[in-house]
NUKE-715248 format. One line per 5 residues: number of its first residue (from 1); their letters; for each residue x, z, y of C-alpha. Coordinates in Angstrom, 2 decimals. Each point is the difference from the previous one (the first is absolute). Layout:
<sites>
NUM> A> X/Z/Y; ...;
</sites>
This chain:
<sites>
1> MPATI> 1.03/-36.67/37.02; -2.58/-2.30/-0.14; -3.56/0.54/-0.22; -0.86/-0.73/-3.14; 1.23/2.56/-1.31;
6> TLEAL> -3.83/1.96/0.55; -2.28/-0.31/-2.76; -2.99/0.57/1.42; -1.64/-2.67/-1.84; 0.76/2.21/-2.88;
11> QSEDM> -0.48/3.02/0.81; -3.99/1.92/1.78; 0.37/2.91/1.95; -0.83/2.21/-2.48; 2.45/-1.06/-3.11;
16> RNLLN> 2.49/0.58/2.84; -1.01/3.33/0.29; 0.49/0.50/-3.49; 3.43/-2.04/0.13; 0.91/2.69/2.24;
21> VVDEL> -1.06/2.73/-2.46; 3.00/-2.01/-2.04; 2.23/-0.89/2.08; 0.04/3.43/1.72; 1.00/0.67/-3.72;
26> RHEGL> 2.74/-2.20/-0.39; 1.65/1.34/3.59; 0.25/3.43/-1.43; 2.14/-2.35/-3.10; -2.45/1.42/-2.10;
31> NGILS> -0.03/-2.74/-1.91; 2.29/0.80/-2.82; -1.84/3.23/-0.61; -3.91/-1.31/0.66; -1.32/-3.29/-1.85;
36> LPQLV> -1.08/-1.28/3.06; -2.27/-3.04/0.06; 1.57/-3.72/0.45; 0.00/-3.56/-0.43; 2.05/-1.46/-2.27;
41> VCGDQ> 0.87/-3.76/-0.45; 1.24/-0.40/-3.20; 0.21/-3.88/-2.78; 2.51/-1.45/-2.13; 3.62/-2.44/1.27;
46> PSGKS> -0.91/-2.17/2.44; -3.82/0.33/0.45; 0.32/0.12/4.11; -0.66/4.24/0.46; 2.48/-0.10/3.38;
51> SVLEA> -2.00/-2.57/1.02; -3.61/1.78/-0.35; 1.75/3.25/1.77; 1.59/-2.54/2.75; -4.41/-1.24/0.43;
56> ITQID> -1.60/3.70/-0.11; 2.67/1.51/2.78; 1.07/-3.20/1.39; 4.02/1.76/-0.30; 2.39/-3.02/-0.62;
61> FPRNA> 1.96/0.87/-3.15; 3.19/-1.72/-0.51; 0.30/-2.74/-2.68; 3.86/-0.38/-0.46; 1.55/1.97/-2.93;
66> NMCTR> -3.12/0.86/-1.57; 1.20/3.06/1.95; -3.57/1.93/-0.06; -0.70/-0.06/-3.60; 2.82/1.55/-1.09;
71> FATEI> -1.73/3.96/0.55; -3.41/0.99/1.31; -0.69/-0.46/3.07; -2.21/2.49/2.54; -1.47/-1.00/2.44;
76> VLRRE> -1.43/2.40/2.18; -1.84/-0.52/3.10; -0.89/2.65/2.64; -1.83/0.44/2.95; 2.32/1.15/2.61;
81> PNECI> 0.57/-0.47/4.22; 3.07/-1.61/-0.52; 0.80/-2.98/-1.66; 2.79/0.33/-2.67; 1.20/-1.12/-3.41;
86> TAKIL> 2.38/2.16/-2.06; 0.85/-0.44/-3.56; 2.08/2.39/-2.05; 0.49/0.85/-4.19; -2.52/2.28/-2.22;
91> PDGNQ> 2.89/0.20/-2.61; -0.06/0.68/-3.40; 0.92/4.08/-1.03; 2.05/-0.70/-3.14; 3.04/-0.99/2.03;
96> PASRL> 3.41/1.24/0.71; -0.29/2.70/2.97; 2.43/-2.29/2.20; -1.90/-3.59/-0.55; -3.54/1.87/0.55;
101> ERLQN> 1.05/1.23/3.64; 1.54/-3.01/1.02; -3.61/-1.37/-0.97; -2.04/2.38/1.78; 2.03/-0.01/2.55;
106> FNKSI> -1.11/-3.56/0.78; -2.48/-0.63/2.78; 0.25/-2.62/2.12; -2.48/-1.38/2.74; -0.84/-3.94/1.28;
111> GDFSK> -1.60/-1.29/3.10; -1.69/-2.78/-1.96; -0.10/-1.70/-2.72; 2.61/-2.39/0.52; 2.46/2.70/-1.19;
116> LGELI> -2.06/0.46/-3.44; 2.01/-1.96/-1.74; 3.41/1.78/1.11; -1.65/3.51/-0.64; -1.32/-1.11/-3.59;
121> SDATK> 3.36/-0.83/-0.63; 1.84/2.81/0.85; -2.25/1.83/-1.97; 0.32/-2.08/-3.21; 4.26/-0.12/0.95;
126> LMEAP> -0.46/4.29/-0.07; -2.41/0.19/-3.06; 2.22/-2.61/-1.99; 1.33/1.61/-3.06; 2.44/-0.77/-3.32;
131> DPRNP> -1.81/-0.61/-3.17; 1.23/3.39/-2.17; -0.87/-2.47/-2.68; 2.37/-3.01/2.12; 1.77/1.55/2.59;
136> TRLRA> 1.52/-3.67/0.86; -3.55/-0.95/1.36; -2.75/2.03/1.87; -3.08/1.03/-0.70; -2.33/-2.54/0.36;
141> FFTGV> -2.90/2.97/1.03; -0.16/2.76/1.32; -2.21/3.24/0.10; 0.37/0.51/3.11; -2.61/-0.32/2.62;
146> LSITV> 0.61/-1.74/3.48; -2.71/1.75/2.69; -0.77/-2.16/2.54; -2.08/1.12/2.78; -1.69/-1.81/2.75;
151> SGPTV> -1.31/1.89/3.05; -1.89/-0.95/2.82; -2.73/0.66/2.26; -1.94/-2.64/-1.59; 0.93/0.81/-3.68;
156> SPLTL> -2.91/1.49/-2.49; 1.18/1.95/-2.06; 0.85/-1.30/-4.29; 2.68/-0.01/-2.60; 0.51/-2.59/-1.67;
161> VDIPG> 2.44/-0.71/-3.45; 1.79/-3.04/-0.56; 1.25/0.67/-3.54; 3.23/-2.43/-1.57; -2.26/-2.85/-2.23;
166> LIHSE> -0.60/0.53/-4.12; 2.72/-2.26/-1.93; -0.79/-1.24/-2.79; 2.92/-0.47/-1.83; 4.24/0.53/-0.04;
171> NRQQT> 1.52/-2.67/1.20; 4.55/-0.53/1.59; -1.76/1.79/3.25; -2.07/2.40/-1.72; 0.52/2.62/-2.89;
176> QQDVD> -2.62/1.85/-2.61; 0.58/2.69/1.79; -0.77/-1.38/3.77; -3.18/-1.51/-1.88; -1.07/3.75/-1.75;
181> FIRNL> 1.01/1.74/4.08; -2.33/-2.22/2.16; -2.97/0.44/-2.34; 0.99/3.97/-0.05; 0.05/-0.14/3.22;
186> VNKYI> -3.12/-2.01/0.76; -1.84/1.86/-2.43; 0.90/2.62/1.98; -1.50/-0.49/3.01; -3.00/-1.10/-1.50;
191> QNPRS> -0.61/3.14/-2.16; -0.58/1.74/2.63; -4.21/0.22/0.73; -0.42/0.24/3.52; 2.04/-3.78/0.46;
196> IILAV> -1.70/-2.64/0.31; 1.39/-3.47/-2.25; 0.43/-3.16/2.10; 0.62/-1.59/-3.18; 1.47/-3.85/0.59;
201> VSARH> 0.10/-2.83/-1.91; 1.21/-3.37/0.35; -2.21/-2.93/-1.02; 3.60/-1.69/-0.66; -0.15/1.71/-3.41;
206> DYANQ> -3.05/0.76/-2.25; -1.45/2.94/0.61; -0.39/1.34/-3.39; 3.70/0.37/-0.43; 0.78/1.29/3.54;
211> IILQD> 1.01/4.03/-0.68; -0.88/1.87/2.71; -4.05/-0.60/-1.21; 1.34/1.52/-3.65; 1.24/2.97/1.69;
216> SRRVD> -2.76/0.91/3.10; -3.02/-0.59/-2.52; 2.26/2.99/-2.00; 0.21/2.41/2.23; -4.15/-0.66/2.09;
221> PHGSR> -1.86/-1.70/-2.90; -2.68/-0.56/1.59; 1.87/-1.72/3.66; -1.50/3.30/1.78; 2.91/-0.52/2.39;
226> TLGII> 1.15/-3.64/-1.02; -0.34/-2.92/2.26; 1.27/-2.82/-1.41; 2.02/-2.48/2.59; 0.02/-4.04/-0.96;
231> TKPDC> 3.19/-1.55/1.93; 1.14/-3.82/-0.01; -3.70/-1.86/-0.43; 1.69/-2.38/1.84; 2.33/-0.81/-3.39;
236> LDEGS> -3.23/-1.15/-1.91; -0.84/-3.05/-0.26; -3.76/-0.51/1.91; -2.86/-0.15/-2.20; 2.18/0.62/-3.39;
241> EEERS> -0.94/1.89/-2.85; 2.53/2.55/0.61; -1.32/0.73/4.02; -3.38/0.67/-1.60; 1.58/2.57/-2.20;
246> WIALA> 1.45/1.69/2.70; -3.16/-0.23/1.90; -1.48/0.96/-2.83; 2.12/3.18/-0.10; -0.10/0.68/4.04;
251> QNKDI> -3.86/0.08/-0.45; 0.55/2.61/-2.63; -1.05/-1.52/-3.56; 2.68/0.43/-1.84; 2.12/2.52/0.85;
256> KFELG> -2.36/3.13/1.62; 1.26/1.94/2.42; -2.70/2.82/1.24; 1.73/-0.94/4.05; -0.35/-3.80/-0.99;
261> WHVLR> 2.68/-2.60/0.60; 1.78/-1.89/3.64; 1.18/-3.02/0.63; 2.98/-0.44/2.65; 1.97/-3.85/0.87;
266> NRTQA> 3.14/1.70/1.49; 2.49/-2.39/1.84; 1.82/-2.31/-2.43; 3.83/-0.61/0.64; -0.48/-2.15/2.39;
271> ETSAT> -2.05/1.88/1.75; 2.51/2.92/0.84; 0.41/-0.36/3.71; -3.75/0.01/0.33; -1.44/2.94/2.13;
276> HEERD> -3.10/2.16/-1.74; -2.37/-1.93/2.37; 0.69/-2.94/-1.63; 0.02/1.06/-3.46; -3.11/1.58/0.16;
281> DTEKL> -1.24/-3.28/1.57; 1.76/-1.60/-2.69; -1.99/1.79/-2.47; -3.31/-0.13/1.74; 0.24/-3.92/-0.38;
286> FFTRP> 1.29/0.05/-4.09; -3.37/2.12/-0.44; -2.12/-3.16/0.93; 0.84/-2.18/-2.83; -3.46/-0.65/-2.09;
291> TYRLV> 1.45/2.38/-2.74; -0.61/3.21/2.49; -2.86/-1.08/0.79; -1.85/1.84/-2.47; 2.33/3.10/0.21;
296> DKNIL> -0.99/2.96/1.73; 1.67/0.33/3.27; 0.62/3.71/-0.24; 2.27/-1.05/-2.37; 2.43/-2.48/1.41;
301> GISAL> 2.65/0.34/2.66; 1.76/2.30/2.15; -3.25/1.26/2.20; -2.50/0.62/-3.06; 3.00/2.33/-1.37;
306> RERLS> 0.47/1.97/2.81; -3.79/0.47/-0.14; 0.08/0.78/-3.11; 3.20/2.13/-0.16; -2.24/2.05/3.11;
311> RLLFA> -2.09/0.87/-2.43; 1.44/0.55/-2.67; 2.31/2.48/2.33; -2.39/1.79/1.03; -1.86/0.49/-3.47;
316> HLKQE> 3.06/1.30/-1.04; 1.20/1.68/2.50; -3.26/2.09/-0.56; 0.07/1.12/-3.31; 3.40/0.61/0.14;
321> IPKLG> 0.13/2.22/3.04; -1.94/3.03/-1.27; 2.45/-0.26/-2.90; 3.18/-0.62/2.45; -1.43/3.82/1.21;
326> KELND> -0.27/2.01/-3.19; 3.34/-2.15/-0.92; 1.36/1.59/3.29; -0.95/3.40/-0.38; 0.71/0.70/-3.63;
331> ELANV> 3.85/-1.34/0.67; -0.17/2.86/2.81; -1.08/2.74/-1.86; 2.81/-1.77/-2.76; 2.97/0.24/2.05;
336> LMELS> -1.32/3.45/1.73; 0.43/1.41/-3.77; 3.74/-2.03/-0.53; 0.39/2.02/3.12; -1.40/3.33/-0.65;
341> ALGHK> 1.59/-0.02/-3.45; 3.34/-0.78/1.35; -0.58/4.14/2.05; 1.29/0.48/3.46; 2.79/-2.33/1.66;
346> RATVR> 2.99/1.71/-0.40; 2.79/-2.12/2.15; 2.18/3.08/2.06; 0.82/3.28/-0.75; -2.92/1.82/1.83;
351> EMREF> -2.36/-2.49/-1.80; 1.34/1.36/-3.63; -0.28/3.86/1.32; -3.99/-0.67/0.32; -0.24/-1.96/-2.71;
356> LTRAS> 1.10/2.79/-1.84; -1.86/2.55/1.41; -2.76/-1.78/-0.24; 0.74/-0.36/-3.56; 1.00/2.89/-0.71;
361> MKFHE> -2.85/2.66/1.34; -2.29/-2.45/-2.13; 2.10/0.30/-3.14; -0.08/3.96/0.84; -3.86/0.29/0.49;
366> LLQDG> -0.37/-1.84/-3.34; 2.70/1.78/-1.48; -1.96/3.70/0.64; -3.66/-1.92/-0.47; 1.08/-1.17/-3.29;
371> ITGNY> 2.18/3.30/-1.10; -3.46/1.91/1.08; -2.36/-1.67/-1.42; -2.10/-2.14/2.79; -0.67/-3.50/-0.27;
376> KDPFF> -1.46/-0.94/3.11; 2.42/-2.83/1.29; -0.57/-3.38/-2.02; 3.45/0.43/-1.27; -1.53/2.14/-2.29;
381> LDAAC> -3.13/-2.75/-1.23; 1.06/-0.71/-3.78; 0.10/-3.59/-0.95; -2.31/0.19/-3.38; -1.38/3.14/-1.22;
386> EATPS> 2.65/0.44/-2.39; -0.06/2.11/-3.35; 2.92/2.67/2.00; 0.47/1.35/3.35; 1.28/-3.47/1.99;
391> ANKLR> 3.88/1.81/1.25; -1.26/-0.50/3.45; -2.25/3.03/-0.12; 3.38/2.36/-0.64; -1.91/3.28/-0.49;
396> AAIQY> -2.28/-1.61/-2.68; 2.37/-1.36/-1.80; 1.99/2.78/-0.23; -2.92/2.69/-1.15; -1.18/-3.13/-2.35;
401> DNSRY> 3.78/-0.56/-1.73; 0.26/4.49/0.44; -3.00/-0.04/-1.95; 0.88/-2.30/-2.63; 3.57/1.64/-0.46;
406> SEYMH> -1.81/3.17/-0.72; -2.84/-1.14/-2.87; 3.71/-1.64/-1.67; 2.10/2.78/0.11; -3.14/2.03/-1.45;
411> LYGGK> -0.35/-2.04/-2.60; 3.43/-1.81/-0.91; 2.23/2.30/2.35; 1.22/2.00/-3.33; 2.42/-1.15/-2.45;
416> FQFDG> -2.83/0.17/-2.36; -3.78/-0.17/-0.41; -1.35/2.70/-2.27; -3.31/-1.21/-2.21; -1.70/2.27/-1.87;
421> IPTEV> -0.17/2.53/2.18; -3.36/2.46/-0.44; -2.89/-0.90/2.36; -0.15/3.62/1.73; 3.89/-0.15/1.05;
426> QDLLG> -0.11/-3.59/0.88; -2.97/0.58/2.83; 2.51/2.48/1.16; 2.54/-2.08/0.41; -2.25/-3.14/1.09;
431> DKVEP> -1.27/-2.71/-1.89; 2.09/-2.97/-0.90; -0.84/-2.88/0.98; 0.31/-3.77/1.20; 1.30/-0.88/3.55;
436> SYEDP> -2.89/-1.10/2.44; 2.33/-2.86/0.54; 2.32/-1.58/-2.21; 2.97/-0.96/1.83; 2.63/-2.85/-1.77;
441> QWKSI> 2.78/1.57/1.59; -0.54/3.42/-2.05; -0.22/-1.60/-3.30; 2.93/1.39/-1.47; 0.14/2.99/1.48;
446> KEETI> -3.50/0.48/-1.94; 1.68/-1.34/-3.10; 3.22/1.43/-0.13; -2.26/3.75/-0.44; 0.28/0.90/-3.30;
451> KFDRG> -3.52/1.68/-2.10; 0.17/2.91/-1.69; -2.86/1.21/-1.76; -0.44/4.46/-0.14; 2.41/-0.08/-4.31;
456> DAVAW> 3.05/-2.15/2.34; 0.30/2.25/2.83; 0.11/2.74/-2.04; 2.66/-1.49/-2.08; 1.67/-1.02/3.62;
461> VRKKM> -0.16/2.84/1.16; 1.04/2.40/-3.46; 3.07/-2.52/-0.32; 1.09/0.92/4.29; -0.87/4.16/-1.21;
466> QHSRG> 2.54/-0.10/-2.46; 2.67/-1.73/1.94; -0.53/2.75/2.48; -0.53/3.58/-1.91; 1.55/2.60/1.21;
471> QELPG> -0.06/3.72/-0.90; -4.38/-0.37/0.31; -2.79/1.42/-2.08; -1.34/-1.62/-2.46; -3.39/-1.29/2.35;
476> CFSPS> 2.06/-0.45/2.86; 2.12/-2.36/1.55; 2.94/0.12/2.34; -1.03/-1.33/3.29; 2.42/-2.65/-0.41;
481> LLHML> -2.04/-1.65/-2.70; -2.57/-0.83/3.17; 2.53/-1.01/2.82; 0.93/-2.87/-2.80; -3.06/-0.95/-0.81;
486> YWEQT> -1.17/-0.02/3.96; 3.19/-2.32/0.74; -0.69/-2.49/-2.73; -4.24/0.31/0.66; 1.20/-1.08/3.57;
491> SRWGN> 3.89/-1.92/-0.57; -2.54/-3.16/0.96; -0.87/1.72/3.71; 2.61/-1.32/1.62; 0.01/-3.85/-0.86;
496> ISSFY> -3.73/0.06/0.46; 0.04/1.22/3.24; 3.24/-1.95/1.21; -2.03/-3.28/-0.97; -2.62/0.71/1.94;
501> VEEYA> 1.39/1.20/3.03; 2.59/-3.23/-0.12; -3.23/-2.11/-1.30; -2.77/0.85/1.78; 0.56/2.19/2.79;
506> HSIVH> 2.60/-1.24/1.81; -0.71/-2.96/-0.43; -4.02/1.23/1.50; 1.82/0.53/2.97; 2.52/-3.19/0.28;
511> AFVRA> -2.50/-2.24/-0.48; -2.27/2.16/2.86; 2.84/0.07/1.93; 1.04/-3.99/-0.16; -4.01/-0.70/0.49;
516> IVQHV> 0.18/1.63/3.72; 3.02/-1.66/0.85; -0.96/-3.45/-0.90; -3.48/1.15/1.53; 1.50/1.33/3.66;
521> MPKDA> 3.10/-3.46/0.06; 0.41/-3.26/-0.70; 1.88/-0.35/-3.23; 3.60/-0.31/1.38; 0.23/2.81/2.11;
526> ADRVW> -2.27/2.00/-2.96; 2.85/-1.25/-2.34; 2.69/1.33/1.82; -1.58/3.15/0.93; -0.68/0.36/-3.31;
531> EEILE> 3.38/-0.76/-1.45; 1.75/1.92/2.68; -2.14/3.28/0.25; -3.17/0.70/-2.08; 1.95/-1.18/-3.35;
536> PSLTS> 2.60/2.11/0.31; -1.98/3.11/1.22; -2.43/-0.13/-2.83; 3.46/-0.47/-2.05; 0.83/3.01/1.59;
541> LLENA> -3.51/1.95/-0.94; -0.49/-1.18/-3.84; 3.96/1.46/-0.48; -1.54/2.87/1.92; -2.53/0.59/-2.64;
546> LAELD> 1.63/-1.04/-2.63; 2.54/2.90/0.70; -3.01/2.26/-0.08; -1.51/-1.40/-3.13; 3.51/1.05/-1.30;
551> SIIAD> 0.08/3.59/1.15; -3.70/0.23/-1.58; 0.88/-1.41/-3.38; 2.95/2.12/0.06; -2.08/2.88/0.16;
556> TRRAP> -2.23/-0.85/-3.12; 3.24/-0.06/-1.84; 0.53/3.83/0.84; -1.90/3.22/-2.22; -3.47/-0.46/0.89;
561> MTYNN> -1.82/2.79/2.37; -2.68/0.56/1.33; -1.78/2.96/2.15; -3.38/-0.46/-0.25; -2.77/1.01/-2.87;
566> YYTDL> -0.68/-3.87/-0.84; 2.28/-0.42/-2.89; -0.48/3.86/-1.19; -3.95/-0.86/0.12; -0.13/-3.17/-1.40;
571> VQQIR> 2.11/1.12/-2.80; -2.80/3.20/-0.52; -2.38/-2.86/-0.06; 1.29/-2.19/-2.56; 0.28/2.52/-2.61;
576> NAKRL> -3.53/0.85/0.83; -0.91/-3.22/-0.52; 1.57/-0.05/-3.41; -1.25/3.11/-0.88; -3.52/-0.77/1.01;
581> ANLRS> 0.52/-3.70/-1.95; 1.09/1.91/-3.10; -2.68/2.57/0.85; -2.69/-2.79/-0.40; 1.62/-1.96/-2.57;
586> IVESR> -0.54/3.76/-2.37; -3.59/0.39/1.91; -1.31/-3.64/-1.39; 1.10/0.45/-3.16; -1.50/3.10/-1.21;
591> SFPYN> -3.44/-0.99/1.84; -2.83/-1.17/-1.79; -3.72/-1.09/0.86; -2.46/2.70/0.46; -3.16/-1.30/2.01;
596> NKKVV> 1.01/-3.51/1.20; 3.30/2.47/1.17; 3.05/0.83/-0.45; 0.74/3.39/-1.04; 3.03/2.15/-1.01;
601> DVNTL> 0.68/2.87/-2.28; 1.50/1.87/1.92; 1.30/2.54/-3.58; 1.59/-4.04/-1.19; 1.41/-0.39/3.80;
606> VDTFK> 1.95/3.10/0.07; 1.10/-0.53/-3.20; 1.23/-3.03/1.03; 1.67/1.22/2.07; 1.96/2.33/-2.05;
611> HDVPE> 1.51/-2.26/-2.12; 0.53/-2.81/3.08; 3.54/-0.43/-1.53; 2.47/-0.47/3.58; 2.80/-2.70/0.04;
616> PDMDT> 2.23/0.76/-2.98; 3.28/-2.03/1.77; 0.85/1.70/3.21; 1.73/-2.61/0.63; -3.18/-1.80/0.35;
621> FTSED> -1.71/2.34/1.57; 3.01/0.51/2.46; -0.10/-3.90/0.81; -4.05/-0.19/0.23; 1.09/2.33/2.71;
626> ALDCL> 2.79/-1.07/2.23; -1.96/-3.35/-0.30; -3.28/1.82/2.16; 2.37/1.15/2.23; 2.22/-3.10/0.35;
631> LALYK> -3.99/-1.68/0.99; -0.74/2.79/2.17; 3.60/0.14/1.95; -0.24/-4.35/0.40; -3.45/-0.37/1.00;
636> DKLKN> 1.40/3.35/3.16; 3.01/-2.06/0.40; -1.22/-3.63/-0.20; -2.67/0.80/3.13; 2.81/1.56/2.70;
641> YIADV> 2.03/-2.58/-1.10; -2.54/-2.82/0.80; -0.13/1.88/2.92; 3.63/-0.25/1.01; 0.12/-3.43/-0.50;
646> TEKVV> -2.54/-1.20/1.70; 0.66/3.07/3.45; 3.16/0.21/-0.01; 1.71/-2.86/-1.09; -2.36/-3.10/0.78;
651> ERHLV> -1.52/1.51/3.17; 2.36/1.76/1.71; 2.86/-2.25/-0.90; -2.03/-3.71/0.12; -2.85/0.36/2.21;
656> QPLLG> -0.09/2.42/2.34; 3.97/-0.61/1.46; -1.25/-3.69/0.72; -1.31/0.95/3.47; 3.51/0.94/0.91;
661> STIDP> 2.35/-2.14/-2.41; -1.25/-3.71/1.59; -0.26/-0.95/3.43; -2.03/1.13/2.92; 0.22/-0.28/3.72;
666> ASLCN> 1.82/3.03/0.68; 2.72/-0.90/-2.83; 0.16/-3.83/1.76; 1.52/2.13/3.30; 3.50/0.56/-1.94;
671> FTDEQ> 0.32/-3.69/-1.25; 2.82/-2.39/2.31; -0.71/-3.33/1.38; 2.29/-1.01/-2.35; -2.15/1.89/-2.64;
676> VRDIA> -3.76/-1.35/1.63; 1.75/-4.13/-0.04; 1.03/0.98/-3.57; -3.76/0.55/-1.14; -2.06/-1.43/2.66;
681> SEPEH> 1.53/-3.07/0.65; -2.63/-3.04/-0.20; 1.84/-2.68/-2.71; 1.04/-3.72/2.21; -2.44/-1.62/-2.82;
686> VTRKR> -3.06/2.53/1.57; 1.02/0.00/3.63; -0.03/-3.99/-0.96; -3.99/0.02/-1.24; -0.87/2.34/2.64;
691> EQLES> 0.81/-2.46/2.83; -1.58/-2.84/-1.92; -3.20/2.29/-0.55; -0.01/0.93/3.75; -0.03/-3.62/0.90;
696> IKAGL> -2.20/-0.53/-2.59; -2.23/2.77/1.38; 0.44/-0.93/3.72; -1.00/-3.83/-0.93; -3.11/1.12/-1.58;
701> EKGQK> -0.64/2.09/2.78; 0.43/-2.66/2.45; -2.10/-1.73/-2.70; -2.70/2.25/-0.20; -0.33/-0.22/3.94;
706> AFRRA> 0.10/-3.61/0.08; -2.51/-0.71/-2.52; -2.22/2.54/1.50; 0.30/-1.45/3.27; -0.89/-3.60/-1.29;
711> IKAFG> -2.90/1.14/-2.04; -1.55/1.38/3.00; 0.61/-2.97/1.89; -1.36/-2.11/-2.28; -3.23/2.42/0.85;
</sites>
């Protein structure tokens, strides 16, 4: 390998230390993950890009068949103890697996640059593929990258990329698709904010028409990372107006870049066999022309360019390296987060059992906490302040909905809603107020309630009494009348309670258990555990709950019985309240004002009572009494019924059995290996994803160490 490979003139020691940071990261394969600083040589076809690359690196690229312009060529210079030139293909991942594997397996080494052409030719043949738009021809350009790494003890780390030249218009060899493809490829590289753009323009053509200047200014409007390079100045007539125009451009007087412009005179076709030293000497002689005597020597020739690039790279790297370090840490944090989301590795049955044991222990712990209302675990943190408790907080949600159920049953549980009840009686039965929270799902239940005033209610009872009359004396009613009234008034209890148990209580439990399993397991395992174990178990719990509810509802269809004093006391209180209401009405009607007070004449009052005519219609009297008994019985039974539904149905069958009917570490001991594999095995795509993330993680961690080493060396 010739000594001219070294670029000591290009780099100071401080800059080499900075470049070592980038080189270490690239060596760990992180260039596909992080945006690493690089020099991008780009321009129109043919602008002399490859000649610029040769002049900077002092590497001779093959010139036959225009090989290097059909795909991006990445030149990676690395300082290593041994001299070596290797090449590999970095393929586009959007390809058939078999072809992708062939490209990834390409890895060749050569001893010197004389065989570089053969190496590039081999890579080109492998990368070639039929054009999908025209299978009879090969693609003119490829998305893959040929990465050539030059290593040696005197090589200074640097990465340059040579991109195919931009095409102005289609022709017989190059289609419009090729034109668009190259432009997109160039834009992909120059859009990277860490790339220094070496925008090469040829003096053979009007610079105003060269596409690279449009594209570079679009992505870098101020030219803060763009250095314009003018090639082929020897094609201009000495002293001509055209030459003066190009010199003005080089002096940054026309198209202005913050980094400015540079002029190179590269080898002509007749000079292709000239050595790099001969090329440099010819260039120095060219810039001694009178035309260039007044031009700043710092923008002329390859030696000055190397010095400029040294300064530019140093400033650019000092600015970008801290950002690169942060990006490295951020990427590692993201990868660790993705790995955490995948859960523990599950490749062997043992790993699967360990995974299930850990998950089931956490599952059981959260289940217990949710049932008892212990919300210390972060799992129970509400994502937002909601009108109702989150299903994650099982106890709070169940308590809340049980209260709403009780409220709606008191208000709308009966088939009839009786209005016009005396205030004294209504006070005994409870206030008829609107619910504290209007739930749209309860709307139909509310709307189906039939409203009766006192007269309608008495008429309803009277009709029922006429159809149930037995041998009882006038003024008395048959026990069967109260049974029928009670059965009709409670006829909606079953439907309302079934609706509540299925749509509310069970839904809360369902959502709670689903949330826990999704919290303690990755999605794939959580879905299988849910489908194979948890959902069937919850369905069984619901069936048991509904069976219990059916038994409770069946009890309401039997003759109502009570063995406490609540019913009889309430009946007496209702009768007393009605008598008091009647007494108050009589007293108020016979009172008169006296000395700012209302007084009543006792004799008049007694006389009024004597002539107070009782209800002449015994059926109406009996219906009134039966209605009062129904109100007392309904209140007594409703209280017990709500307690039965919330405690014997919801709590006994939906909540408390969760601990023994789902999954726990003890039950897993009885699982066969086959059952464990069915539930906990890792899907193939997850395994591939894990391997990919583990590989990236390893590279990023090595990158962190390399970054710290390089930064430490930099001081």
